[in-house]
Structure formats: structure tokens, C-alpha cells
C-alpha positions, 0 to 999 in steps of 0.5 A: 527482496531487499525492500521486504520489511521483516514483520512481527505477529502477535500469536494467541493460541486458543485452548479449552480444557475439556478438549485435548490439551496436546493439540494446543501444544502442537498447534502452537509449535506448528504455527510458530514454525510456519510464521518463522519460515515466512520470515516473521518474528513472533510474540506469544506466551511461552509454556512457562507463562501459561499452560502450553503457551496458550490462552484459556483463563482470564489471568492468561488473557491478562498476561498475554495482553501485557506481553503484547502491550510491551511489544506494541510498537513492533507488532504488525498484526495478531493471529488467533490460531485455534488448534482446538475449540479454544476459549472465546472469552479469553481470546476476546479479552486478550485483544481488548486488554492489549489495545493494539488496534492492529489487524487480527486473523482468525485461523482454525485447524481442520479435523481429520476424519480418521481422528475424531475420537475424544483424544484427537478431535479438535472442534475448531470448525465450531470454535471459530464461530464462537471466537468470531461471535465474541470478537464481534460483541467486543467491537474488535474487527477481524479477518478470516481465512479463505477457507473456514478451516486451514492447516497452518502448513497448507498452501491455502494458509500460506496464501492467506498469511501473505494477504494478511501481512499485506493488509497489516502493512497497509494499515500501519503505513496509512496510520499517522502518514505524513504527505508532502504537497509541494506547490498549489493545485494547478488551476485546471485540475479541479478533479484533484481537490480534496479535504485536508480535514477529512484526511487528518481525521483519519490520521493522515497529515498534509505538509505543504511547501510553496513552489516559491520556496522551492525555486528560492532554495534552488536559486541559492544552491551552487552548482558545486554543492554536494547535494546537487552533485550527488543528485546529478550523479544519481539521475545519470545512473538512473536513466539514459540522458543522452541528448539532454542539455547539461544545464537542464540536468543540473536544474533537475538535480537541484530540484531533486536535492531541495525536495529530498532535503525538505522531505527529510526535514519535514518527516514526509514519506510521500509527495504530490508535486505541482508541475503544469506549468509553473516549473516549466515556466519558472525553472525550465524543466519538468520534475518527472525524472526526480519524481520517478526516482522517488517512486522507484525508491518506494517514496511515492510521488504524484503530479498535479498535487493529487494528494489522494492519488499518491495515498493510493500509490502508497497503499499499493506499495505498502501491500506489495513492497514494490513501486507504484505509479499514478496513471490516467484512465486515458484512452479506449484500445480499439473496440475491445471493451475490456482494454484501455490505455493507461498513460502519463507524460510521464513520471512512472518509476523505472520499475514500470518500464520495458525500456525507458529514456529521458526526453522532453515533454511533448504536450507541455512543449507546445505551450512553453517550448521544448527547451523548458520541458526536458526531464520526462521518462518515456517508454512502454510499460511492461506486461504483467499483473496489475492492481489498481486503487483510487481514494477520494475524500467525499466532502459532502458525506464526510468520509473517505471512499474509493475503489480497488481491483485487478487486471493486467498490463498487456503486450498489445502494440501501442504507438504513442509518447510518454509512459503508456501501457495497455491494460486488460480488466475484466468488466472494464465497462462496468468499472468505468461506469462506476467511476463516472457515476460516482464522480471519481477522478481520472487518475488511478494508482497502479502496481505490478502485483495482485494485492488489491484484495489486501488493500480493500481489506485494510481500508474497509475493515480496519480503517473504516473507509467506504471502498468498492471492490471491482469484480467482473 
């Protein structure tokens, strides 16, 4: 819970004069109470600023839009609540004039069959269609609740609010994102090529740092430097390091300290790092633990300079507010068509493991020697719900595309090295066919959550990416 960021929602209360005004008053109060109970701040007109704090006239729309603009930096999303039919023009005008470019959720409160007389009839069922129609005319994207009408205090709306808040975090977190690309793409990994220009056109900047600069800064760093000493202490607290040479731990500490300092100076939020096999040959360690620590601290880090992969990690992390990992779709699991082994060698965050220890990297050791590959995080991935996502720049068609979906990590037995887990995904063969048919990468971002629908909503409806939602 310490990772949860307090969110702020703009609230537009719809009202239409020839429907019962008291419903707008009570509906506003009820929705504010629900949002505050969910831990959110609310920006909305007061009853002193408009009739019942609702929006009905063009003047009220201008007033609400001005309020929203004054709080634009804080507002994560807007909720349109319809306690009665509502004035669709005023709602659309408010959003157009506010120019927030944040997600919008339209909610309508249901009628009660025993209260369908003129004094309590809402007609929100119908009003939601008119509001949606006008938002579409105005070119304003919006989201809908799972049910056409939902009471603000219902379990259904609570679920929708959680989903919508996650989508808001994804949209806000991916806009104006700065990604660090540390080192060059390994020559053997054409699969992780991407277009910086397409990312930039979508508001995502890539800042580069050559490995020669990293290695140079490490060589000039003294063993007694505060940053190196503090990072070494952090590493030893983070993971079991018995049987790891002290010299290797100090190299990792310096590597981590240099990356930390550069990311702070460059205002970079997440990173993709070259590993195979330059760091092993020229520094004598793998960066896995340093990257694992970053991901575990919600500063997602992907190997093989997979920039699009780490953006997928970040999107899932924004939605769930928990750490993400980048995994390989790696092996079949026996003859079960809905199960597979997801693996990396590994830099998975500690959050992913049932148990974890530091060791040497068995694959690369065969090439560069065991003594040059200490620093990997080895263990079995724990069981639990799984969301996955993959983004890719489609250079041929000039767009960002991807896919999302869900499944679970299982407790099925698995005897292997690195960081590995068995995943069960309904319709997995259909998904694998889709990945291969559309030329997606072998890497996939994963998260212990069920937030794939929120990531899909954010990236399709509000960012305009070409996304596929996997279903069985």
C-alpha cells in the first residue's frame, strides 16, 4: 500500500431542470463520498458556484471548465455522473473547454421501480446515451461502466472505479515518459529493434547512454565512495549473497550507483540495459541484481535494450502499482496446450519470487566464464494472477501496436535454472499463433495482477495504439 499514489478526479454532475433537482444534489453528495472513500481527491463545483454543484447551463459549463483548468496538473481523470437525465451539451462543453485530455468515465444511476413517479424518476438510463452521443460528436474519448446503470455505492461501480483509476495512471504515466537506453542493442537480438521516432510521436522520449561511459565512470569511482558503499549495502539487504566474491559485489554496487546517478540527472524513469555479453567481458559481472532492484522499486528495467519491453513493464506497473518483469515466452510445459514456461536468466524483481538467491549466470558462463557472471537472481516464480502486455513499434505502418491479456502463474513442478515460472493462459495456442503471425517479439511484460483490461483501455481509447485483447 505504500506504493499507492493518491489520485484526483474531476467530477461533472449532470442535471436537467425538468427532472427532479434533488436527485442532482443527493447524487453529487453520494458520488463525492464514494470517491473520497476510495482515497481520491475530488475537484467539482460547489453548490455556491452552480445549482446543486451540477452542470446544466453553458455558463455553468464554462465555470466548471475554468475550475478544471486551474487544477489540470492534479486531475488524473474525469467522472461524469448522471443522477438524472443530465444536460448532454453542458457535459460535452465542459470537457471541450477544460482541454484536460484525460480519461473520462460516464456513470448513470439506476431508477428504482417503486420510485418511477415524477418526483423521483431519473431517466439516467436514457440520458447516458445522449451524453455519450454528444461526447462522440465533440471528438472526446470516454469510457463506460460495465453495466449501463450502476449505483455509485454498488460493488459494480467500485470495480469500475478501480479499473478506471488504473487506466488513468497508465495514460498519465505513458505521456511524456522518458526511457533510458543504456548501451547498444546486442547484435544477436534483432527482435528488440524499435523506432525512436514513433515513440517520440507518441510522447515517449528515449535518452541514450553508451556503455563506454558507464564503464569509464565505474573505473573512476573509488571503492570508498559513498554512492558505491550505500549501493553495496542495499544489494546485501536485498538478496542472499553468500558464496558471491566481494569483488563482484563491489562491481555491481558501482554499476548500480552509476546508473542511479545518470537516471536522476537525465530525469529518466525506466531503463533498458545492454547485457549480453559486453558487461560480462568488460566489467566482469551481470547487471541482473541491479536491474531487479530497480524493477522492485517500481523503476522498471529490461535487458537486451528492449525499450518497448520496458514500456510494457511500466504500463502494467502503473496500472497495478506493483513491480513488473520482462520474461521470455520460453518453453512448452509438457503436453498441456494452455501452459508454458516463462523464463529469464534473470533480473526479475524480488516481488516475483517464491524464494531467491544471487548466483552466477549459467548460460553466459559457458562463453565468458563463471567468474565473470555473478549477479543473477535465481529462484522460482510464485503462484498468483498474471497480467501480460507487449508493445511494439510497427515501422512499416507508422504506429504502435501490441497485445494484452491475463492468466496465472501456477505451482506446477519445474526443474530449471534462472528465474522461471509456469503460466496457464486460457486459449494460449491462439495467443501464440497471434504472436507469430503478427511478428511480435519473444519478450513479454508480466505483472502479478489482473489489470490487462485497464492497460488495454488506456492504450486503445486514449493513446490510440493498435492493441489486441487476448481472449480464450
